[in-house]
C-alpha positions, 0 to 999 in steps of 0.5 A, a space after each residue: 519507556 517512552 522512547 520504546 512507545 515512540 519507536 513502536 508508534 514509528 514501526 505502525 506507521 511504517 508498516 501502515 505506510 507498507 500496506 497503503 503502498 501494497 493497496 495501490 500497487 494493487 490498485 494500479 495493477 486493477 486498473 491496467 488488467 482492466 484497460 488491456 481488456 478494453 483493448 482486447 475488446 
């Protein structure tokens, strides 16, 4: 029973890390878009 709970916790943590990476990629893309916009000006 403990192993199942532990596994679920690790999966939740891995999912959280994936969401963070996706957010960082999106944030980076937004900053790049802003920098590109500044260059166009």
